C-alpha positions as CSV (number, residue, x, y, z in Angstrom):
1,M,0.0,0.0,0.0
2,K,2.5,2.6,-1.2
3,T,-0.1,5.4,-1.0
4,R,-0.9,4.8,2.6
5,T,-2.0,7.7,4.9
6,L,-0.8,8.0,8.4
7,G,-2.3,9.5,11.5
8,F,-0.6,10.4,14.7
9,I,-2.5,11.0,17.9
10,G,0.0,12.8,20.0
11,G,2.8,15.0,18.5
12,G,5.5,14.7,21.1
13,R,9.0,13.2,21.0
14,V,8.2,9.8,19.7
15,T,6.1,11.2,16.8
16,K,9.1,13.4,15.8
17,I,11.4,10.3,16.0
18,L,9.1,8.3,13.6
19,L,8.5,11.2,11.3
20,Q,12.2,11.8,10.9
21,G,12.9,8.1,10.4
22,F,10.3,7.9,7.6
23,K,11.6,11.1,6.1
24,N,15.2,9.8,6.0
25,K,14.0,6.8,4.0
26,N,11.6,8.8,1.7
27,V,8.6,6.8,2.9
28,L,5.8,7.5,0.5
29,C,2.5,8.6,2.1
30,S,-0.3,10.5,0.5
31,K,-1.2,12.2,3.8
32,I,0.2,12.5,7.3
33,V,-2.1,14.0,9.9
34,V,-0.9,14.8,13.4
35,A,-3.0,15.8,16.4
36,D,-2.1,17.1,19.8
37,T,-3.8,19.1,22.5
38,N,-0.7,21.4,22.7
39,T,-0.7,23.8,19.8
40,G,2.9,24.8,20.5
41,V,4.1,21.2,20.0
42,L,2.1,21.0,16.8
43,N,3.5,24.3,15.4
44,N,7.0,23.3,16.2
45,L,6.5,19.9,14.5
46,K,5.0,21.7,11.4
47,K,8.2,23.8,11.1
48,S,10.3,20.7,11.0
49,Y,8.0,18.7,8.8
50,P,5.9,21.1,6.6
51,E,4.5,18.2,4.7
52,I,2.3,17.1,7.6
53,E,-1.3,18.3,8.2
54,L,-2.4,19.4,11.6
55,G,-5.8,18.3,12.8
56,E,-7.9,17.0,15.7
57,A,-7.5,13.5,17.1
58,G,-10.6,12.4,15.1
59,D,-8.9,13.6,11.9
60,S,-5.8,11.5,12.6
61,A,-8.0,8.5,13.5
62,E,-9.5,8.5,10.0
63,Q,-6.2,7.6,8.3
64,D,-5.1,4.1,7.1
65,I,-2.5,3.6,9.8
66,V,-3.0,5.4,13.1
67,F,-0.2,5.7,15.7
68,I,-1.4,6.3,19.2
69,A,1.6,8.3,20.6
70,L,0.2,9.1,24.1
71,H,1.2,8.4,27.6
72,P,-0.6,5.4,29.1
73,P,-3.0,7.3,31.5
74,V,-4.7,9.1,28.6
75,V,-4.8,6.4,26.0
76,M,-8.1,4.7,26.8
77,G,-10.0,7.9,27.3
78,T,-8.8,9.3,24.0
79,I,-9.7,6.2,22.2
80,E,-13.2,6.3,23.6
81,V,-13.6,9.9,22.4
82,I,-12.5,9.2,18.9
83,S,-13.9,5.6,18.4
84,S,-16.8,6.8,16.3
85,R,-14.3,8.3,13.7
86,I,-12.3,5.1,13.4
87,K,-12.9,3.0,10.3
88,N,-13.3,-0.8,10.5
89,N,-10.3,-1.5,8.3
90,V,-7.9,0.9,10.1
91,V,-4.6,-0.3,11.5
92,I,-4.1,0.9,15.1
93,V,-0.5,0.9,16.4
94,S,-0.2,1.8,20.0
95,L,3.2,3.1,21.2
96,A,2.4,3.0,24.9
97,P,3.5,0.4,27.4
98,K,1.2,-1.0,30.0
99,I,-2.0,-1.1,28.0
100,N,-2.3,-4.4,26.2
101,I,-4.2,-5.4,23.1
102,V,-7.1,-6.8,25.0
103,K,-7.7,-3.5,26.7
104,L,-7.3,-1.5,23.5
105,A,-9.8,-3.9,21.8
106,S,-12.3,-3.3,24.5
107,K,-12.7,0.2,23.2
108,L,-12.3,-0.7,19.5
109,A,-14.7,-3.5,19.0
110,Q,-15.0,-2.8,15.3
111,V,-11.2,-3.0,14.7
112,K,-9.3,-6.2,14.3
113,N,-6.0,-4.8,13.1
114,I,-4.4,-3.7,16.4
115,A,-0.7,-3.7,17.1
116,R,1.7,-2.5,19.7
117,L,5.2,-1.2,19.1
118,I,7.9,-0.2,21.6
119,P,9.8,2.4,19.6
120,N,13.5,3.3,20.1
121,A,15.0,6.8,19.9
122,T,17.6,5.4,17.5
123,S,14.9,5.1,14.9
124,L,15.6,8.8,14.3
125,I,18.7,7.7,12.4
126,N,17.0,4.5,11.1
127,E,18.9,2.3,13.5
128,G,16.0,1.5,15.8
129,Y,15.5,-1.8,17.6
130,N,11.8,-2.0,17.7
131,P,9.8,-5.0,19.0
132,V,6.2,-5.2,17.7
133,T,3.3,-7.5,18.4
134,F,0.0,-8.0,16.5
135,A,-3.5,-9.0,17.5
136,P,-4.2,-12.7,16.7
137,D,-6.7,-11.9,13.9
138,F,-4.6,-9.1,12.3
139,D,-5.1,-9.2,8.5
140,P,-1.9,-10.8,7.0
141,A,-1.8,-8.4,4.0
142,R,-2.1,-5.3,6.2
143,K,0.5,-6.8,8.6
144,Q,3.0,-7.0,5.8
145,D,2.4,-3.4,4.9
146,V,2.9,-2.3,8.6
147,L,6.1,-4.3,8.8
148,E,7.4,-2.8,5.6
149,L,6.8,0.6,7.0
150,L,8.3,0.0,10.4
151,K,11.4,-1.7,9.0
152,T,12.4,1.6,7.4
153,L,13.1,2.7,11.0
154,G,15.7,0.0,11.7
155,T,15.4,-3.5,13.1
156,T,11.8,-4.4,13.6
157,F,10.8,-7.8,14.9
158,E,7.8,-9.6,16.3
159,V,7.7,-10.7,19.9
160,A,5.1,-12.1,22.3
161,E,3.1,-9.2,23.8
162,E,4.2,-10.0,27.4
163,K,7.8,-9.2,26.4
164,L,7.1,-5.7,25.2
165,E,7.5,-4.0,28.6
166,S,10.8,-5.9,29.1
167,Y,12.1,-4.5,25.9
168,A,10.9,-1.0,27.0
169,V,13.3,-1.2,30.0
170,I,16.2,-3.1,28.4
171,S,16.2,-1.4,24.9
172,A,13.9,1.6,24.5
173,M,15.1,3.4,27.6
174,L,18.6,2.0,27.6
175,P,20.3,5.0,25.9
176,T,19.2,7.2,28.8
177,Y,21.3,5.0,31.2
178,F,24.5,5.9,29.2
179,W,24.1,9.2,27.3
180,F,24.8,11.4,30.3
181,Q,27.9,9.3,31.1
182,W,29.3,9.6,27.6
183,K,28.7,13.4,27.7
184,E,30.6,13.6,31.0
185,L,33.5,11.5,29.6
186,A,33.7,13.8,26.6
187,D,33.8,16.8,28.9
188,I,36.6,15.2,31.0
189,G,38.5,14.4,27.8
190,A,38.5,18.1,26.9
191,K,39.9,18.9,30.4
192,I,42.8,16.5,30.1
193,G,44.1,17.4,26.7
194,L,41.9,16.0,24.0
195,T,40.0,18.0,21.5
196,D,36.2,17.7,21.4
197,T,36.4,15.6,18.2
198,E,39.1,13.3,19.7
199,S,37.1,12.7,22.8
200,K,33.9,11.9,21.0
201,E,35.6,9.6,18.5
202,S,37.4,7.8,21.2
203,I,34.2,7.2,23.2
204,N,32.3,6.2,20.1
205,Q,34.8,3.7,18.8
206,T,35.7,2.2,22.1
207,T,32.1,1.8,23.2
208,I,31.1,-0.1,20.0
209,A,34.2,-2.3,20.2
210,S,33.6,-2.9,23.9
211,L,30.0,-4.1,23.2
212,N,31.3,-6.4,20.5
213,L,33.9,-7.8,22.9
214,M,31.3,-8.5,25.5
215,Y,28.8,-10.1,23.3
216,K,30.6,-11.4,20.2
217,S,34.0,-12.6,21.4
218,G,32.9,-15.9,22.9
219,L,34.3,-15.0,26.3
220,T,32.2,-15.0,29.4
221,A,31.2,-11.7,31.0
222,Q,33.7,-12.3,33.8
223,E,36.5,-13.1,31.4
224,V,35.9,-9.8,29.6
225,I,35.7,-7.8,32.8
226,D,39.1,-9.3,33.9
227,L,40.9,-8.1,30.7
228,I,41.5,-4.7,32.3
229,P,43.0,-5.0,35.8
230,V,42.7,-1.3,36.7
231,K,39.1,-0.2,37.4
232,P,39.1,3.5,38.4
233,I,35.5,3.4,39.6
234,G,35.5,-0.3,40.7
235,E,34.8,0.6,44.3
236,H,31.5,2.1,43.3
237,E,30.3,-0.8,41.1
238,P,28.2,-2.4,43.8
239,Q,26.3,0.8,44.4
240,I,25.8,1.4,40.7
241,A,24.6,-2.2,40.2
242,E,22.1,-1.8,43.0
243,I,20.8,1.4,41.4
244,Y,20.2,-0.4,38.2
245,R,18.4,-3.3,39.9
246,T,16.3,-1.1,42.1
247,K,15.3,1.5,39.6
248,L,14.8,-0.7,36.5
249,I,13.0,-3.6,38.1
250,G,10.8,-1.1,39.9
251,L,10.1,0.7,36.6
252,F,9.2,-2.6,34.9
253,E,6.7,-3.4,37.7
254,K,5.2,0.0,37.2
255,I,4.7,-0.2,33.4
256,R,3.8,-3.9,33.0
257,P,0.0,-4.5,32.2
């Protein structure tokens, strides 16, 4: 369906990420309609993506593929408000954790093509790692169209619905656990004699290689860790590990259905 139309209910960060990813790959759409209650958000989005149309949530809901890009607390109420505008053959793709397909379907009795996607910020540069799940009776032809669209964003793969929130913690939010650290390291590099470019390139190259060493070398995690005897922040590792366990498992319990 190369002439598909897209609707976004919610115009925040995740919508910008998807729009940019689609734009990078020249995804062909005859219309893209974005709705948001914040006119400032919409106007800023329009400046970056003049090809989109701005409308009400009901206008977005009338498109071929509708992305629900809202925070979980407002998803069900919004769907209830716009349900009369939703066509039977629409594809609904929810980007929110916590609210499963059964709950979505309870407000969308006429819709069988319901999917859930956990998007990744790296989709902005078409290097996303995006798990998706589809309702059991999702139309196979429409499913292929959705997968074709989503795969332009990077790696897109089907998973059991009960794993989506796990991927939200371990993949979708993973960059936030490290971005501030990489920034701090680049700042330190500048203070100890490297140029900004040298610091950033060093961190980029070494981080990628370190991940490959950890997961592709065939060594155990402990064998990899033991390769460098000097650990400047080693004394703080137990506290850091405890922060990860406490915060991330707690987050998972909060967002799981």
